N, C-alpha and C positions, 0 to 999 in steps of 0.2 A: 498486453500485448506481450512478450518474449523475443526480443532481439538476441538472435545467436550469440555467442559472447566472440568472438571474430569482429564480428559484423561491429558491435558493440565497442570493439576496443578500437574500431578506426576511428573513432569517434574522433577529433579534437575538441580541449577543453579549453578554455580560457576566461579569465577571471573580468566580467565583467559591474564591478563593483555596486551587484543591484542590495540596496539594501532589503532585510528580514524583515519582518512584522507577524505580530500574538492575531492571528489569524482572529480570539474571539475577542481583542479591540479591535479589531479591523469593520468587522458587520458582526453584531450582536447575535442574530441569526444564525450561522455560521454555527455550532455548536462543535464539543470533543469534545472526546475521551479519552485519555490519558493513558496509553497501555503500560500491563505493569511492569515489561522492562524497562523504561522510562520513568519509573517512579522514584526509584534512588536516584534519582541522576538531579543534574542542575537544574536541566531543562524538565519544568514541571509546567508549561504550558506548549503549543505549537505552534513551531514560526516556518513559515514559507516567506520563496522571495515577493515584493511588492507586487509584482504584476501576474505570480500567479493569484494573491491577495485577491490581483484587480480582477481577475478572468473567474475564479469563486463568488465574486462580487454579481457579476451580471450573471450568473446559471442562478443563485438564488433569488434573479429576481424573476428569473422567468416559470419558478416551481409557485404551484401551485399555496392557497393556502395550510398551515397546517403542516406542511415537510416543508423539510432542512436538509442541509448538506450538513455531513457531519464526518471531521476527518478525526483520523485516529493516529495521523504519524506526517509529518513535514521534515524537516532539518533533522538528521539522526547522525550522530557522532559519532565517528569510524569504528571507535571501541564497540560501541553498541551492537552497529552495525556488524563486526565480528562477531560476536554473541549471540547475537539474534542466527547467521549464518551457522557457524558450529554448532548451535544445537538443534536447528534441521537436519547439514550434516546428519551426524549422528545418531539424530530419529533415523531417517532414510539408513540408511546405514545398517542399522541395529533392524530393520523391520524388511531388509532384503540383504542378509550374508552373502549369497555367492553372488554378488553386484560387486564390477571392479570400482575405483576409486573415480575414475574419467564417469562412470553412468550413474554414480552416487554422487557430483558435483553437477551433475547437468540434470538430473530431477530437480535436486537443491534450489539450481537455478528458476528453476519454476516458481520458486517461493519464495528468493532473495534474493537479492544480489552478492555474489560474492566483493566481499572488501578488497581484496588484491588487486580490483581493475578498481575503477571510481566508479563506486555507487552513487545512482541520481540522487537518491535518501540526502546523503554524506552533503552531494551540490547546492542543496535546496532547491532542485528540478522534479523533485516528484512527491507524489501526498498519496498515502494511502484512506480512499474518503467512501463515505456510499450513503445511503440514503432514509431517512426516516419521517413517516408519515404517522400521524397522531400520534407520537413522541416513541414509535415503536419501529423499527427496522424493516425496512421491506426484504421480502426474503428473495434472496440472490442466491440463495444456495448455498451457501457457506457464511459463520461470521465474521463481522471484520471488528477489532483486529483478533487475527488471528493466533493462537502463541501453539509454543512445543505441545501441547498439551490437545490441540486439534489432530481429532483422527483421519486417518487414512480415505477414508471415501470423501472427508468434506475437503482434501487437501486435493482431489480428482475435480474436485469441481471449482477450486482456486480461478483457474485460466481464466478469461473474461469471452472467449469465445467454445468451451467445452460442447459436450456431446450428452454431460455426465447430470442436467441438469430438467429440473420438471416443465412442462408449459409455461406456466405461470411464472416461475424464477426464470423462464428465458426475457417475457413479455418486460417480468422488472426490470433488466439490463439492458433489453431495446431500450426503456423508457429515460433510464440515464443515460445511456451511450448519445440518445438522438437529443437528451436537454444538455450535453457537451460541446 
């Protein structure tokens, strides 16, 4: 779900001193895929708040056999957040040369939080995840993790409640939402 930027900026942030854990060590049934943008950093693992890890473990416990949560992102340093935002911003700008900066920013926000607000990934309070069944990603309409090479038709399918997906993809998303 995408929260309007003005509303997001109203949310107060306070440190809760909650520790971070490596999700793959917390529960080895929960799988991880390290995205390309993280491979050149010191973070070659996915860290999440301990309370997030505990909730993910509860969800994993509900899943049928041979079905696993797969995380592609947890804590994300601000410099990485900025690189991702800027890359998508430039892609959208190239694809829509007549758009004004506000339109480009708003469209980019549908994909990635701007680094000049406090992005949830940088607080440890956001994750990117999907579900694999029999070692294959359930078809949700778009691949996770997204990359700058993701095509526009796939970007249109990224929002949770998009209308631009098939009945099967909607069914998979509803399964995903219901177990959460």
